[in-house]
mmCIF file as Biopython writes it, N, C-alpha, C and O atoms, coordinates in Angstrom:
data_model
#
loop_
_atom_site.group_PDB
_atom_site.id
_atom_site.type_symbol
_atom_site.label_atom_id
_atom_site.label_alt_id
_atom_site.label_comp_id
_atom_site.label_asym_id
_atom_site.label_entity_id
_atom_site.label_seq_id
_atom_site.pdbx_PDB_ins_code
_atom_site.Cartn_x
_atom_site.Cartn_y
_atom_site.Cartn_z
_atom_site.occupancy
_atom_site.B_iso_or_equiv
_atom_site.auth_seq_id
_atom_site.auth_asym_id
_atom_site.pdbx_PDB_model_num
ATOM 1   N N  . MET A ? 1  ? 113.724 119.215 118.011 1.0 0.0 1  A 1 
ATOM 2   C CA . MET A ? 1  ? 113.507 118.479 119.218 1.0 0.0 1  A 1 
ATOM 3   C C  . MET A ? 1  ? 112.128 117.803 119.220 1.0 0.0 1  A 1 
ATOM 4   O O  . MET A ? 1  ? 111.992 116.649 119.626 1.0 0.0 1  A 1 
ATOM 5   N N  . PHE A ? 2  ? 111.122 118.533 118.766 1.0 0.0 2  A 1 
ATOM 6   C CA . PHE A ? 2  ? 109.769 117.987 118.789 1.0 0.0 2  A 1 
ATOM 7   C C  . PHE A ? 2  ? 109.628 116.796 117.839 1.0 0.0 2  A 1 
ATOM 8   O O  . PHE A ? 2  ? 109.036 115.776 118.192 1.0 0.0 2  A 1 
ATOM 9   N N  . SER A ? 3  ? 110.172 116.936 116.651 1.0 0.0 3  A 1 
ATOM 10  C CA . SER A ? 3  ? 110.067 115.820 115.706 1.0 0.0 3  A 1 
ATOM 11  C C  . SER A ? 3  ? 110.865 114.618 116.215 1.0 0.0 3  A 1 
ATOM 12  O O  . SER A ? 3  ? 110.473 113.474 115.982 1.0 0.0 3  A 1 
ATOM 13  N N  . GLU A ? 4  ? 111.972 114.864 116.903 1.0 0.0 4  A 1 
ATOM 14  C CA . GLU A ? 4  ? 112.738 113.762 117.502 1.0 0.0 4  A 1 
ATOM 15  C C  . GLU A ? 4  ? 111.945 113.078 118.610 1.0 0.0 4  A 1 
ATOM 16  O O  . GLU A ? 4  ? 111.996 111.856 118.752 1.0 0.0 4  A 1 
ATOM 17  N N  . PHE A ? 5  ? 111.214 113.862 119.392 1.0 0.0 5  A 1 
ATOM 18  C CA . PHE A ? 5  ? 110.397 113.276 120.455 1.0 0.0 5  A 1 
ATOM 19  C C  . PHE A ? 5  ? 109.313 112.382 119.859 1.0 0.0 5  A 1 
ATOM 20  O O  . PHE A ? 5  ? 109.091 111.269 120.336 1.0 0.0 5  A 1 
ATOM 21  N N  . ILE A ? 6  ? 108.646 112.863 118.827 1.0 0.0 6  A 1 
ATOM 22  C CA . ILE A ? 6  ? 107.596 112.069 118.186 1.0 0.0 6  A 1 
ATOM 23  C C  . ILE A ? 6  ? 108.198 110.806 117.567 1.0 0.0 6  A 1 
ATOM 24  O O  . ILE A ? 6  ? 107.591 109.737 117.619 1.0 0.0 6  A 1 
ATOM 25  N N  . GLU A ? 7  ? 109.378 110.930 116.988 1.0 0.0 7  A 1 
ATOM 26  C CA . GLU A ? 7  ? 110.055 109.752 116.435 1.0 0.0 7  A 1 
ATOM 27  C C  . GLU A ? 7  ? 110.334 108.727 117.533 1.0 0.0 7  A 1 
ATOM 28  O O  . GLU A ? 7  ? 110.120 107.532 117.329 1.0 0.0 7  A 1 
ATOM 29  N N  . LEU A ? 8  ? 110.804 109.178 118.684 1.0 0.0 8  A 1 
ATOM 30  C CA . LEU A ? 8  ? 111.048 108.278 119.809 1.0 0.0 8  A 1 
ATOM 31  C C  . LEU A ? 8  ? 109.765 107.582 120.240 1.0 0.0 8  A 1 
ATOM 32  O O  . LEU A ? 8  ? 109.753 106.373 120.472 1.0 0.0 8  A 1 
ATOM 33  N N  . VAL A ? 9  ? 108.689 108.349 120.345 1.0 0.0 9  A 1 
ATOM 34  C CA . VAL A ? 9  ? 107.410 107.767 120.761 1.0 0.0 9  A 1 
ATOM 35  C C  . VAL A ? 9  ? 106.967 106.701 119.754 1.0 0.0 9  A 1 
ATOM 36  O O  . VAL A ? 9  ? 106.521 105.623 120.146 1.0 0.0 9  A 1 
ATOM 37  N N  . GLU A ? 10 ? 107.088 106.997 118.481 1.0 0.0 10 A 1 
ATOM 38  C CA . GLU A ? 10 ? 106.704 106.022 117.459 1.0 0.0 10 A 1 
ATOM 39  C C  . GLU A ? 10 ? 107.556 104.759 117.549 1.0 0.0 10 A 1 
ATOM 40  O O  . GLU A ? 10 ? 107.033 103.650 117.433 1.0 0.0 10 A 1 
ATOM 41  N N  . GLU A ? 11 ? 108.867 104.918 117.756 1.0 0.0 11 A 1 
ATOM 42  C CA . GLU A ? 11 ? 109.773 103.771 117.831 1.0 0.0 11 A 1 
ATOM 43  C C  . GLU A ? 11 ? 109.500 102.899 119.058 1.0 0.0 11 A 1 
ATOM 44  O O  . GLU A ? 11 ? 109.458 101.673 118.961 1.0 0.0 11 A 1 
ATOM 45  N N  . LYS A ? 12 ? 109.316 103.538 120.202 1.0 0.0 12 A 1 
ATOM 46  C CA . LYS A ? 12 ? 109.213 102.801 121.465 1.0 0.0 12 A 1 
ATOM 47  C C  . LYS A ? 12 ? 107.786 102.369 121.805 1.0 0.0 12 A 1 
ATOM 48  O O  . LYS A ? 12 ? 107.589 101.338 122.449 1.0 0.0 12 A 1 
ATOM 49  N N  . PHE A ? 13 ? 106.791 103.151 121.376 1.0 0.0 13 A 1 
ATOM 50  C CA . PHE A ? 13 ? 105.419 102.888 121.809 1.0 0.0 13 A 1 
ATOM 51  C C  . PHE A ? 13 ? 104.443 102.669 120.663 1.0 0.0 13 A 1 
ATOM 52  O O  . PHE A ? 13 ? 103.317 102.223 120.884 1.0 0.0 13 A 1 
ATOM 53  N N  . GLY A ? 14 ? 104.859 102.975 119.455 1.0 0.0 14 A 1 
ATOM 54  C CA . GLY A ? 14 ? 104.011 102.744 118.295 1.0 0.0 14 A 1 
ATOM 55  C C  . GLY A ? 14 ? 103.323 103.997 117.782 1.0 0.0 14 A 1 
ATOM 56  O O  . GLY A ? 14 ? 103.164 104.993 118.488 1.0 0.0 14 A 1 
ATOM 57  N N  . LEU A ? 15 ? 102.925 103.902 116.532 1.0 0.0 15 A 1 
ATOM 58  C CA . LEU A ? 15 ? 102.274 105.020 115.848 1.0 0.0 15 A 1 
ATOM 59  C C  . LEU A ? 15 ? 100.947 105.391 116.500 1.0 0.0 15 A 1 
ATOM 60  O O  . LEU A ? 15 ? 100.588 106.567 116.563 1.0 0.0 15 A 1 
ATOM 61  N N  . GLU A ? 16 ? 100.227 104.394 116.982 1.0 0.0 16 A 1 
ATOM 62  C CA . GLU A ? 16 ? 98.918  104.648 117.599 1.0 0.0 16 A 1 
ATOM 63  C C  . GLU A ? 16 ? 99.056  105.535 118.846 1.0 0.0 16 A 1 
ATOM 64  O O  . GLU A ? 16 ? 98.263  106.457 119.036 1.0 0.0 16 A 1 
ATOM 65  N N  . ILE A ? 17 ? 100.042 105.268 119.683 1.0 0.0 17 A 1 
ATOM 66  C CA . ILE A ? 17 ? 100.264 106.084 120.883 1.0 0.0 17 A 1 
ATOM 67  C C  . ILE A ? 17 ? 100.687 107.492 120.481 1.0 0.0 17 A 1 
ATOM 68  O O  . ILE A ? 17 ? 100.212 108.475 121.050 1.0 0.0 17 A 1 
ATOM 69  N N  . ALA A ? 18 ? 101.582 107.587 119.500 1.0 0.0 18 A 1 
ATOM 70  C CA . ALA A ? 18 ? 102.032 108.903 119.035 1.0 0.0 18 A 1 
ATOM 71  C C  . ALA A ? 18 ? 100.844 109.723 118.531 1.0 0.0 18 A 1 
ATOM 72  O O  . ALA A ? 18 ? 100.687 110.888 118.897 1.0 0.0 18 A 1 
ATOM 73  N N  . ASP A ? 19 ? 100.023 109.116 117.703 1.0 0.0 19 A 1 
ATOM 74  C CA . ASP A ? 19 ? 98.839  109.811 117.198 1.0 0.0 19 A 1 
ATOM 75  C C  . ASP A ? 19 ? 97.899  110.193 118.328 1.0 0.0 19 A 1 
ATOM 76  O O  . ASP A ? 19 ? 97.325  111.281 118.321 1.0 0.0 19 A 1 
ATOM 77  N N  . ASN A ? 20 ? 97.743  109.309 119.290 1.0 0.0 20 A 1 
ATOM 78  C CA . ASN A ? 20 ? 96.843  109.565 120.409 1.0 0.0 20 A 1 
ATOM 79  C C  . ASN A ? 20 ? 97.279  110.777 121.220 1.0 0.0 20 A 1 
ATOM 80  O O  . ASN A ? 20 ? 96.461  111.644 121.527 1.0 0.0 20 A 1 
ATOM 81  N N  . ILE A ? 21 ? 98.568  110.846 121.572 1.0 0.0 21 A 1 
ATOM 82  C CA . ILE A ? 21 ? 98.996  111.989 122.394 1.0 0.0 21 A 1 
ATOM 83  C C  . ILE A ? 21 ? 98.936  113.291 121.603 1.0 0.0 21 A 1 
ATOM 84  O O  . ILE A ? 21 ? 98.677  114.350 122.175 1.0 0.0 21 A 1 
ATOM 85  N N  . LEU A ? 22 ? 99.172  113.224 120.300 1.0 0.0 22 A 1 
ATOM 86  C CA . LEU A ? 22 ? 99.067  114.437 119.475 1.0 0.0 22 A 1 
ATOM 87  C C  . LEU A ? 22 ? 97.611  114.874 119.332 1.0 0.0 22 A 1 
ATOM 88  O O  . LEU A ? 22 ? 97.300  116.061 119.434 1.0 0.0 22 A 1 
ATOM 89  N N  . ASP A ? 23 ? 96.732  113.919 119.097 1.0 0.0 23 A 1 
ATOM 90  C CA . ASP A ? 23 ? 95.316  114.234 118.881 1.0 0.0 23 A 1 
ATOM 91  C C  . ASP A ? 23 ? 94.616  114.700 120.150 1.0 0.0 23 A 1 
ATOM 92  O O  . ASP A ? 23 ? 93.692  115.511 120.086 1.0 0.0 23 A 1 
ATOM 93  N N  . ASN A ? 24 ? 95.043  114.198 121.298 1.0 0.0 24 A 1 
ATOM 94  C CA . ASN A ? 24 ? 94.338  114.492 122.543 1.0 0.0 24 A 1 
ATOM 95  C C  . ASN A ? 24 ? 94.997  115.560 123.397 1.0 0.0 24 A 1 
ATOM 96  O O  . ASN A ? 24 ? 94.619  115.750 124.553 1.0 0.0 24 A 1 
ATOM 97  N N  . SER A ? 25 ? 95.967  116.253 122.849 1.0 0.0 25 A 1 
ATOM 98  C CA . SER A ? 25 ? 96.624  117.343 123.569 1.0 0.0 25 A 1 
ATOM 99  C C  . SER A ? 25 ? 96.253  118.666 122.911 1.0 0.0 25 A 1 
ATOM 100 O O  . SER A ? 25 ? 96.177  118.769 121.686 1.0 0.0 25 A 1 
ATOM 101 N N  . ALA A ? 26 ? 96.026  119.670 123.743 1.0 0.0 26 A 1 
ATOM 102 C CA . ALA A ? 26 ? 95.698  121.006 123.222 1.0 0.0 26 A 1 
ATOM 103 C C  . ALA A ? 26 ? 97.003  121.695 122.836 1.0 0.0 26 A 1 
ATOM 104 O O  . ALA A ? 26 ? 97.669  122.303 123.675 1.0 0.0 26 A 1 
ATOM 105 N N  . LEU A ? 27 ? 97.358  121.595 121.567 1.0 0.0 27 A 1 
ATOM 106 C CA . LEU A ? 27 ? 98.618  122.138 121.069 1.0 0.0 27 A 1 
ATOM 107 C C  . LEU A ? 27 ? 98.346  123.269 120.088 1.0 0.0 27 A 1 
ATOM 108 O O  . LEU A ? 27 ? 97.566  123.106 119.150 1.0 0.0 27 A 1 
ATOM 109 N N  . SER A ? 28 ? 98.983  124.407 120.299 1.0 0.0 28 A 1 
ATOM 110 C CA . SER A ? 28 ? 98.763  125.532 119.385 1.0 0.0 28 A 1 
ATOM 111 C C  . SER A ? 28 ? 99.293  125.222 117.989 1.0 0.0 28 A 1 
ATOM 112 O O  . SER A ? 28 ? 98.809  125.779 117.004 1.0 0.0 28 A 1 
ATOM 113 N N  . SER A ? 29 ? 100.285 124.335 117.898 1.0 0.0 29 A 1 
ATOM 114 C CA . SER A ? 29 ? 100.846 123.959 116.599 1.0 0.0 29 A 1 
ATOM 115 C C  . SER A ? 29 ? 100.054 122.833 115.945 1.0 0.0 29 A 1 
ATOM 116 O O  . SER A ? 29 ? 100.323 122.479 114.797 1.0 0.0 29 A 1 
ATOM 117 N N  . SER A ? 30 ? 99.089  122.271 116.651 1.0 0.0 30 A 1 
ATOM 118 C CA . SER A ? 30 ? 98.311  121.115 116.204 1.0 0.0 30 A 1 
ATOM 119 C C  . SER A ? 30 ? 99.178  119.864 116.057 1.0 0.0 30 A 1 
ATOM 120 O O  . SER A ? 30 ? 98.754  118.879 115.453 1.0 0.0 30 A 1 
ATOM 121 N N  . GLY A ? 31 ? 100.392 119.905 116.612 1.0 0.0 31 A 1 
ATOM 122 C CA . GLY A ? 31 ? 101.265 118.742 116.554 1.0 0.0 31 A 1 
ATOM 123 C C  . GLY A ? 31 ? 101.918 118.524 115.208 1.0 0.0 31 A 1 
ATOM 124 O O  . GLY A ? 31 ? 102.437 117.441 114.938 1.0 0.0 31 A 1 
ATOM 125 N N  . ALA A ? 32 ? 101.901 119.538 114.361 1.0 0.0 32 A 1 
ATOM 126 C CA . ALA A ? 32 ? 102.522 119.442 113.039 1.0 0.0 32 A 1 
ATOM 127 C C  . ALA A ? 32 ? 103.949 119.980 113.149 1.0 0.0 32 A 1 
ATOM 128 O O  . ALA A ? 32 ? 104.204 121.152 112.870 1.0 0.0 32 A 1 
ATOM 129 N N  . TYR A ? 33 ? 104.874 119.111 113.560 1.0 0.0 33 A 1 
ATOM 130 C CA . TYR A ? 33 ? 106.247 119.531 113.818 1.0 0.0 33 A 1 
ATOM 131 C C  . TYR A ? 33 ? 107.154 119.210 112.645 1.0 0.0 33 A 1 
ATOM 132 O O  . TYR A ? 33 ? 107.005 118.179 111.990 1.0 0.0 33 A 1 
ATOM 133 N N  . THR A ? 34 ? 108.103 120.113 112.389 1.0 0.0 34 A 1 
ATOM 134 C CA . THR A ? 34 ? 109.143 119.889 111.392 1.0 0.0 34 A 1 
ATOM 135 C C  . THR A ? 34 ? 110.489 120.039 112.082 1.0 0.0 34 A 1 
ATOM 136 O O  . THR A ? 34 ? 110.577 120.590 113.179 1.0 0.0 34 A 1 
ATOM 137 N N  . ALA A ? 35 ? 111.517 119.555 111.446 1.0 0.0 35 A 1 
ATOM 138 C CA . ALA A ? 35 ? 112.861 119.623 112.024 1.0 0.0 35 A 1 
ATOM 139 C C  . ALA A ? 35 ? 113.381 121.053 112.108 1.0 0.0 35 A 1 
ATOM 140 O O  . ALA A ? 35 ? 114.263 121.333 112.919 1.0 0.0 35 A 1 
ATOM 141 N N  . VAL A ? 36 ? 112.862 121.959 111.298 1.0 0.0 36 A 1 
ATOM 142 C CA . VAL A ? 36 ? 113.371 123.330 111.283 1.0 0.0 36 A 1 
ATOM 143 C C  . VAL A ? 36 ? 112.424 124.333 111.948 1.0 0.0 36 A 1 
ATOM 144 O O  . VAL A ? 36 ? 112.740 125.521 112.022 1.0 0.0 36 A 1 
ATOM 145 N N  . GLY A ? 37 ? 111.281 123.874 112.427 1.0 0.0 37 A 1 
ATOM 146 C CA . GLY A ? 37 ? 110.308 124.774 113.037 1.0 0.0 37 A 1 
ATOM 147 C C  . GLY A ? 37 ? 110.671 125.150 114.461 1.0 0.0 37 A 1 
ATOM 148 O O  . GLY A ? 37 ? 111.500 124.504 115.103 1.0 0.0 37 A 1 
ATOM 149 N N  . THR A ? 38 ? 110.032 126.209 114.941 1.0 0.0 38 A 1 
ATOM 150 C CA . THR A ? 38 ? 110.173 126.661 116.321 1.0 0.0 38 A 1 
ATOM 151 C C  . THR A ? 38 ? 108.793 126.591 116.960 1.0 0.0 38 A 1 
ATOM 152 O O  . THR A ? 38 ? 107.813 127.076 116.396 1.0 0.0 38 A 1 
ATOM 153 N N  . TYR A ? 39 ? 108.723 125.980 118.148 1.0 0.0 39 A 1 
ATOM 154 C CA . TYR A ? 39 ? 107.440 125.745 118.799 1.0 0.0 39 A 1 
ATOM 155 C C  . TYR A ? 39 ? 107.532 126.142 120.267 1.0 0.0 39 A 1 
ATOM 156 O O  . TYR A ? 39 ? 108.622 126.146 120.839 1.0 0.0 39 A 1 
ATOM 157 N N  . PRO A ? 40 ? 106.400 126.475 120.882 1.0 0.0 40 A 1 
ATOM 158 C CA . PRO A ? 40 ? 106.408 126.832 122.309 1.0 0.0 40 A 1 
ATOM 159 C C  . PRO A ? 40 ? 106.910 125.659 123.155 1.0 0.0 40 A 1 
ATOM 160 O O  . PRO A ? 40 ? 106.453 124.528 122.990 1.0 0.0 40 A 1 
ATOM 161 N N  . HIS A ? 41 ? 107.837 125.933 124.048 1.0 0.0 41 A 1 
ATOM 162 C CA . HIS A ? 41 ? 108.407 124.861 124.871 1.0 0.0 41 A 1 
ATOM 163 C C  . HIS A ? 41 ? 107.359 124.194 125.757 1.0 0.0 41 A 1 
ATOM 164 O O  . HIS A ? 41 ? 107.539 123.049 126.171 1.0 0.0 41 A 1 
ATOM 165 N N  . GLN A ? 42 ? 106.278 124.891 126.047 1.0 0.0 42 A 1 
ATOM 166 C CA . GLN A ? 42 ? 105.218 124.308 126.872 1.0 0.0 42 A 1 
ATOM 167 C C  . GLN A ? 42 ? 104.601 123.087 126.205 1.0 0.0 42 A 1 
ATOM 168 O O  . GLN A ? 42 ? 104.094 122.193 126.883 1.0 0.0 42 A 1 
ATOM 169 N N  . GLU A ? 43 ? 104.643 123.049 124.883 1.0 0.0 43 A 1 
ATOM 170 C CA . GLU A ? 43 ? 104.072 121.904 124.176 1.0 0.0 43 A 1 
ATOM 171 C C  . GLU A ? 43 ? 104.829 120.617 124.483 1.0 0.0 43 A 1 
ATOM 172 O O  . GLU A ? 43 ? 104.233 119.541 124.518 1.0 0.0 43 A 1 
ATOM 173 N N  . MET A ? 44 ? 106.134 120.719 124.706 1.0 0.0 44 A 1 
ATOM 174 C CA . MET A ? 44 ? 106.903 119.525 125.049 1.0 0.0 44 A 1 
ATOM 175 C C  . MET A ? 44 ? 106.435 118.979 126.393 1.0 0.0 44 A 1 
ATOM 176 O O  . MET A ? 44 ? 106.306 117.767 126.566 1.0 0.0 44 A 1 
ATOM 177 N N  . SER A ? 45 ? 106.184 119.867 127.334 1.0 0.0 45 A 1 
ATOM 178 C CA . SER A ? 45 ? 105.683 119.437 128.646 1.0 0.0 45 A 1 
ATOM 179 C C  . SER A ? 45 ? 104.338 118.741 128.507 1.0 0.0 45 A 1 
ATOM 180 O O  . SER A ? 45 ? 104.090 117.719 129.148 1.0 0.0 45 A 1 
ATOM 181 N N  . VAL A ? 46 ? 103.479 119.292 127.677 1.0 0.0 46 A 1 
ATOM 182 C CA . VAL A ? 46 ? 102.157 118.703 127.447 1.0 0.0 46 A 1 
ATOM 183 C C  . VAL A ? 46 ? 102.300 117.309 126.844 1.0 0.0 46 A 1 
ATOM 184 O O  . VAL A ? 46 ? 101.614 116.375 127.261 1.0 0.0 46 A 1 
ATOM 185 N N  . LEU A ? 47 ? 103.183 117.169 125.874 1.0 0.0 47 A 1 
ATOM 186 C CA . LEU A ? 47 ? 103.366 115.874 125.208 1.0 0.0 47 A 1 
ATOM 187 C C  . LEU A ? 47 ? 103.955 114.826 126.151 1.0 0.0 47 A 1 
ATOM 188 O O  . LEU A ? 47 ? 103.512 113.678 126.166 1.0 0.0 47 A 1 
ATOM 189 N N  . VAL A ? 48 ? 104.949 115.225 126.932 1.0 0.0 48 A 1 
ATOM 190 C CA . VAL A ? 48 ? 105.565 114.268 127.863 1.0 0.0 48 A 1 
ATOM 191 C C  . VAL A ? 48 ? 104.548 113.840 128.911 1.0 0.0 48 A 1 
ATOM 192 O O  . VAL A ? 48 ? 104.476 112.661 129.258 1.0 0.0 48 A 1 
ATOM 193 N N  . LYS A ? 49 ? 103.766 114.781 129.418 1.0 0.0 49 A 1 
ATOM 194 C CA . LYS A ? 49 ? 102.738 114.440 130.413 1.0 0.0 49 A 1 
ATOM 195 C C  . LYS A ? 49 ? 101.701 113.502 129.798 1.0 0.0 49 A 1 
ATOM 196 O O  . LYS A ? 49 ? 101.294 112.528 130.431 1.0 0.0 49 A 1 
ATOM 197 N N  . ALA A ? 50 ? 101.276 113.788 128.575 1.0 0.0 50 A 1 
ATOM 198 C CA . ALA A ? 50 ? 100.291 112.933 127.900 1.0 0.0 50 A 1 
ATOM 199 C C  . ALA A ? 50 ? 100.842 111.526 127.703 1.0 0.0 50 A 1 
ATOM 200 O O  . ALA A ? 50 ? 100.121 110.545 127.883 1.0 0.0 50 A 1 
ATOM 201 N N  . LEU A ? 51 ? 102.115 111.424 127.336 1.0 0.0 51 A 1 
ATOM 202 C CA . LEU A ? 51 ? 102.725 110.114 127.156 1.0 0.0 51 A 1 
ATOM 203 C C  . LEU A ? 51 ? 102.807 109.375 128.488 1.0 0.0 51 A 1 
ATOM 204 O O  . LEU A ? 51 ? 102.553 108.172 128.552 1.0 0.0 51 A 1 
ATOM 205 N N  . SER A ? 52 ? 103.158 110.087 129.538 1.0 0.0 52 A 1 
ATOM 206 C CA . SER A ? 52 ? 103.213 109.484 130.864 1.0 0.0 52 A 1 
ATOM 207 C C  . SER A ? 52 ? 101.840 108.969 131.286 1.0 0.0 52 A 1 
ATOM 208 O O  . SER A ? 52 ? 101.711 107.854 131.793 1.0 0.0 52 A 1 
ATOM 209 N N  . ASP A ? 53 ? 100.825 109.789 131.072 1.0 0.0 53 A 1 
ATOM 210 C CA . ASP A ? 53 ? 99.456  109.385 131.421 1.0 0.0 53 A 1 
ATOM 211 C C  . ASP A ? 53 ? 99.027  108.151 130.627 1.0 0.0 53 A 1 
ATOM 212 O O  . ASP A ? 53 ? 98.374  107.258 131.166 1.0 0.0 53 A 1 
ATOM 213 N N  . LYS A ? 54 ? 99.392  108.106 129.361 1.0 0.0 54 A 1 
ATOM 214 C CA . LYS A ? 54 ? 98.974  107.016 128.479 1.0 0.0 54 A 1 
ATOM 215 C C  . LYS A ? 54 ? 99.709  105.708 128.800 1.0 0.0 54 A 1 
ATOM 216 O O  . LYS A ? 54 ? 99.123  104.628 128.727 1.0 0.0 54 A 1 
ATOM 217 N N  . THR A ? 55 ? 101.002 105.814 129.155 1.0 0.0 55 A 1 
ATOM 218 C CA . THR A ? 55 ? 101.815 104.616 129.332 1.0 0.0 55 A 1 
ATOM 219 C C  . THR A ? 55 ? 101.992 104.205 130.789 1.0 0.0 55 A 1 
ATOM 220 O O  . THR A ? 55 ? 102.321 103.054 131.073 1.0 0.0 55 A 1 
ATOM 221 N N  . GLY A ? 56 ? 101.774 105.140 131.713 1.0 0.0 56 A 1 
ATOM 222 C CA . GLY A ? 56 ? 102.014 104.854 133.122 1.0 0.0 56 A 1 
ATOM 223 C C  . GLY A ? 56 ? 103.483 104.935 133.508 1.0 0.0 56 A 1 
ATOM 224 O O  . GLY A ? 56 ? 103.857 104.559 134.619 1.0 0.0 56 A 1 
ATOM 225 N N  . ILE A ? 57 ? 104.305 105.417 132.609 1.0 0.0 57 A 1 
ATOM 226 C CA . ILE A ? 57 ? 105.740 105.568 132.873 1.0 0.0 57 A 1 
ATOM 227 C C  . ILE A ? 57 ? 105.982 106.963 133.449 1.0 0.0 57 A 1 
ATOM 228 O O  . ILE A ? 57 ? 105.428 107.950 132.967 1.0 0.0 57 A 1 
ATOM 229 N N  . ALA A ? 58 ? 106.814 107.028 134.480 1.0 0.0 58 A 1 
ATOM 230 C CA . ALA A ? 58 ? 107.101 108.306 135.142 1.0 0.0 58 A 1 
ATOM 231 C C  . ALA A ? 58 ? 107.726 109.299 134.157 1.0 0.0 58 A 1 
ATOM 232 O O  . ALA A ? 58 ? 108.499 108.921 133.277 1.0 0.0 58 A 1 
ATOM 233 N N  . ILE A ? 59 ? 107.378 110.557 134.325 1.0 0.0 59 A 1 
ATOM 234 C CA . ILE A ? 59 ? 107.901 111.620 133.462 1.0 0.0 59 A 1 
ATOM 235 C C  . ILE A ? 59 ? 109.427 111.624 133.474 1.0 0.0 59 A 1 
ATOM 236 O O  . ILE A ? 59 ? 110.052 111.772 132.425 1.0 0.0 59 A 1 
ATOM 237 N N  . THR A ? 60 ? 110.029 111.463 134.646 1.0 0.0 60 A 1 
ATOM 238 C CA . THR A ? 60 ? 111.500 111.468 134.725 1.0 0.0 60 A 1 
ATOM 239 C C  . THR A ? 60 ? 112.108 110.338 133.896 1.0 0.0 60 A 1 
ATOM 240 O O  . THR A ? 60 ? 113.151 110.522 133.268 1.0 0.0 60 A 1 
ATOM 241 N N  . ASP A ? 61 ? 111.467 109.182 133.891 1.0 0.0 61 A 1 
ATOM 242 C CA . ASP A ? 61 ? 111.962 108.060 133.088 1.0 0.0 61 A 1 
ATOM 243 C C  . ASP A ? 61 ? 111.816 108.340 131.597 1.0 0.0 61 A 1 
ATOM 244 O O  . ASP A ? 61 ? 112.689 107.981 130.807 1.0 0.0 61 A 1 
ATOM 245 N N  . LEU A ? 62 ? 110.723 108.975 131.214 1.0 0.0 62 A 1 
ATOM 246 C CA . LEU A ? 62 ? 110.524 109.327 129.808 1.0 0.0 62 A 1 
ATOM 247 C C  . LEU A ? 62 ? 111.546 110.365 129.352 1.0 0.0 62 A 1 
ATOM 248 O O  . LEU A ? 62 ? 112.077 110.272 128.245 1.0 0.0 62 A 1 
ATOM 249 N N  . LEU A ? 63 ? 111.818 111.344 130.195 1.0 0.0 63 A 1 
ATOM 250 C CA . LEU A ? 63 ? 112.815 112.364 129.849 1.0 0.0 63 A 1 
ATOM 251 C C  . LEU A ? 63 ? 114.209 111.758 129.737 1.0 0.0 63 A 1 
ATOM 252 O O  . LEU A ? 63 ? 114.997 112.144 128.873 1.0 0.0 63 A 1 
ATOM 253 N N  . HIS A ? 64 ? 114.505 110.814 130.611 1.0 0.0 64 A 1 
ATOM 254 C CA . HIS A ? 64 ? 115.796 110.124 130.533 1.0 0.0 64 A 1 
ATOM 255 C C  . HIS A ? 64 ? 115.910 109.362 129.208 1.0 0.0 64 A 1 
ATOM 256 O O  . HIS A ? 64 ? 116.949 109.417 128.549 1.0 0.0 64 A 1 
ATOM 257 N N  . ALA A ? 65 ? 114.866 108.666 128.825 1.0 0.0 65 A 1 
ATOM 258 C CA . ALA A ? 65 ? 114.862 107.924 127.561 1.0 0.0 65 A 1 
ATOM 259 C C  . ALA A ? 65 ? 114.997 108.877 126.374 1.0 0.0 65 A 1 
ATOM 260 O O  . ALA A ? 65 ? 115.673 108.560 125.395 1.0 0.0 65 A 1 
ATOM 261 N N  . PHE A ? 66 ? 114.357 110.039 126.461 1.0 0.0 66 A 1 
ATOM 262 C CA . PHE A ? 66 ? 114.453 111.023 125.382 1.0 0.0 66 A 1 
ATOM 263 C C  . PHE A ? 66 ? 115.877 111.562 125.292 1.0 0.0 66 A 1 
ATOM 264 O O  . PHE A ? 66 ? 116.411 111.733 124.197 1.0 0.0 66 A 1 
ATOM 265 N N  . GLY A ? 67 ? 116.489 111.830 126.441 1.0 0.0 67 A 1 
ATOM 266 C CA . GLY A ? 67 ? 117.874 112.286 126.443 1.0 0.0 67 A 1 
ATOM 267 C C  . GLY A ? 67 ? 118.805 111.262 125.819 1.0 0.0 67 A 1 
ATOM 268 O O  . GLY A ? 67 ? 119.695 111.622 125.048 1.0 0.0 67 A 1 
ATOM 269 N N  . ALA A ? 68 ? 118.613 110.000 126.139 1.0 0.0 68 A 1 
ATOM 270 C CA . ALA A ? 68 ? 119.427 108.929 125.550 1.0 0.0 68 A 1 
ATOM 271 C C  . ALA A ? 68 ? 119.213 108.860 124.040 1.0 0.0 68 A 1 
ATOM 272 O O  . ALA A ? 68 ? 120.160 108.662 123.280 1.0 0.0 68 A 1 
ATOM 273 N N  . HIS A ? 69 ? 117.971 109.023 123.617 1.0 0.0 69 A 1 
ATOM 274 C CA . HIS A ? 69 ? 117.655 109.033 122.180 1.0 0.0 69 A 1 
ATOM 275 C C  . HIS A ? 69 ? 118.373 110.187 121.490 1.0 0.0 69 A 1 
ATOM 276 O O  . HIS A ? 69 ? 118.968 110.011 120.427 1.0 0.0 69 A 1 
ATOM 277 N N  . LEU A ? 70 ? 118.314 111.368 122.101 1.0 0.0 70 A 1 
ATOM 278 C CA . LEU A ? 70 ? 118.977 112.537 121.500 1.0 0.0 70 A 1 
ATOM 279 C C  . LEU A ? 70 ? 120.477 112.357 121.459 1.0 0.0 70 A 1 
ATOM 280 O O  . LEU A ? 70 ? 121.120 112.755 120.487 1.0 0.0 70 A 1 
ATOM 281 N N  . PHE A ? 71 ? 121.049 111.767 122.494 1.0 0.0 71 A 1 
ATOM 282 C CA . PHE A ? 71 ? 122.498 111.542 122.529 1.0 0.0 71 A 1 
ATOM 283 C C  . PHE A ? 71 ? 122.919 110.660 121.357 1.0 0.0 71 A 1 
ATOM 284 O O  . PHE A ? 71 ? 123.943 110.914 120.723 1.0 0.0 71 A 1 
ATOM 285 N N  . GLN A ? 72 ? 122.135 109.630 121.071 1.0 0.0 72 A 1 
ATOM 286 C CA . GLN A ? 72 ? 122.461 108.749 119.947 1.0 0.0 72 A 1 
ATOM 287 C C  . GLN A ? 72 ? 122.246 109.454 118.604 1.0 0.0 72 A 1 
ATOM 288 O O  . GLN A ? 72 ? 122.984 109.225 117.646 1.0 0.0 72 A 1 
ATOM 289 N N  . THR A ? 73 ? 121.229 110.311 118.552 1.0 0.0 73 A 1 
ATOM 290 C CA . THR A ? 73 ? 120.896 111.001 117.302 1.0 0.0 73 A 1 
ATOM 291 C C  . THR A ? 73 ? 121.909 112.080 116.941 1.0 0.0 73 A 1 
ATOM 292 O O  . THR A ? 73 ? 122.341 112.197 115.794 1.0 0.0 73 A 1 
ATOM 293 N N  . PHE A ? 74 ? 122.279 112.869 117.955 1.0 0.0 74 A 1 
ATOM 294 C CA . PHE A ? 74 ? 123.171 114.004 117.687 1.0 0.0 74 A 1 
ATOM 295 C C  . PHE A ? 74 ? 124.609 113.611 117.920 1.0 0.0 74 A 1 
ATOM 296 O O  . PHE A ? 74 ? 125.510 114.433 117.746 1.0 0.0 74 A 1 
#
């Protein structure tokens, strides 16, 4: 899920935004996500909030876009 979220951010907002939210968020994993890893769910909340703060897009809208991305992926 985490790597899919980062992929969505890169596709929709660019690599610079993705790097920014990873670098500026206090993440116990340091933002090094793999498709098979397990990470604290709180990190997803931190990332979505950081993306919302950076883009000005409401969290609910970002979650909806992520759900649509996952629906197409899976």
